[in-house]
C-alpha positions as CSV (number, residue, x, y, z in Angstrom):
1,M,-0.3,2.5,-7.7
2,E,0.1,5.0,-4.8
3,V,-2.9,7.3,-3.9
4,V,-2.3,10.8,-2.5
5,G,-4.1,13.7,-1.3
6,S,-3.9,16.9,-2.8
7,D,-1.4,17.8,0.0
8,K,0.8,14.8,-1.2
9,G,-0.5,13.3,2.1
10,H,-0.3,9.2,1.6
11,V,-3.9,7.7,1.2
12,G,-3.4,4.2,0.4
13,T,-2.3,2.0,-2.4
14,V,-4.8,0.9,-5.3
15,D,-6.0,-2.8,-5.2
16,K,-8.9,-2.6,-7.7
17,Y,-10.6,-0.2,-9.8
18,D,-14.3,-1.0,-10.9
19,G,-15.1,2.1,-13.0
20,K,-16.8,3.8,-10.3
21,D,-15.0,3.5,-7.1
22,I,-11.1,2.8,-6.3
23,K,-10.7,-0.1,-3.7
24,L,-7.5,0.3,-1.7
25,T,-5.4,-2.3,-0.3
26,K,-5.9,-3.4,3.3
27,S,-2.4,-4.1,3.6
28,D,-1.3,-0.6,3.4
29,S,0.0,1.5,6.4
30,A,-2.9,4.0,6.4
31,A,-5.7,1.0,5.8
32,G,-5.7,-0.5,9.4
33,G,-6.3,-3.9,7.8
34,Q,-9.4,-3.2,6.0
35,H,-10.2,-2.1,2.6
36,H,-11.6,1.3,1.7
37,L,-13.4,2.8,-1.2
38,I,-12.9,6.2,-2.4
39,P,-15.4,7.4,-5.4
40,S,-13.4,7.9,-8.7
41,S,-14.9,11.4,-8.6
42,W,-12.5,12.3,-6.1
43,V,-9.4,11.8,-8.8
44,G,-7.8,15.2,-9.6
45,T,-5.1,13.8,-12.0
46,L,-2.7,11.2,-12.4
47,N,0.9,11.7,-12.5
48,G,3.2,8.8,-13.6
49,N,2.2,5.9,-11.2
50,T,0.4,8.2,-8.5
51,V,-3.2,9.2,-8.3
52,I,-3.6,12.5,-6.9
53,L,-6.9,13.3,-5.6
54,N,-8.8,16.6,-5.1
55,K,-9.0,16.5,-1.6
56,T,-6.5,16.5,1.1
57,A,-5.3,13.0,2.7
58,R,-7.0,14.0,5.9
59,E,-10.4,14.3,4.0
60,A,-10.2,11.5,2.1
61,M,-9.5,9.3,5.0
62,A,-12.3,10.9,7.0
63,E,-14.8,10.4,4.0
64,W,-13.7,7.0,2.7
65,K,-15.9,3.9,3.1
66,V,-15.0,0.7,4.5
67,S,-15.5,-2.4,2.3
68,D,-14.5,-5.8,3.8
69,R,-17.5,-7.4,2.2
70,P,-16.6,-10.5,0.1
71,E,-16.3,-10.4,-3.8
72,G,-19.5,-10.3,-5.5
73,D,-21.5,-9.6,-2.3
74,A,-23.6,-6.4,-3.4
75,K,-25.0,-5.6,0.4
76,N,-24.4,-2.5,1.7
């Protein structure tokens, strides 16, 4: 599922959703080889197979969190 900003700019592709955060795939062209997390509070709407954020793509990528810790590792 694609994630785009409110400006329709590409942000990433959903890898997982845990009910709180959306984890974006690290293989996406925008990811730079790292997983990123965006909070579900940034989701504005869903349109078909696309998540549209309530932030522009630039804002989202400036504020997302890098998450490359192993699965199950709760450390920050």
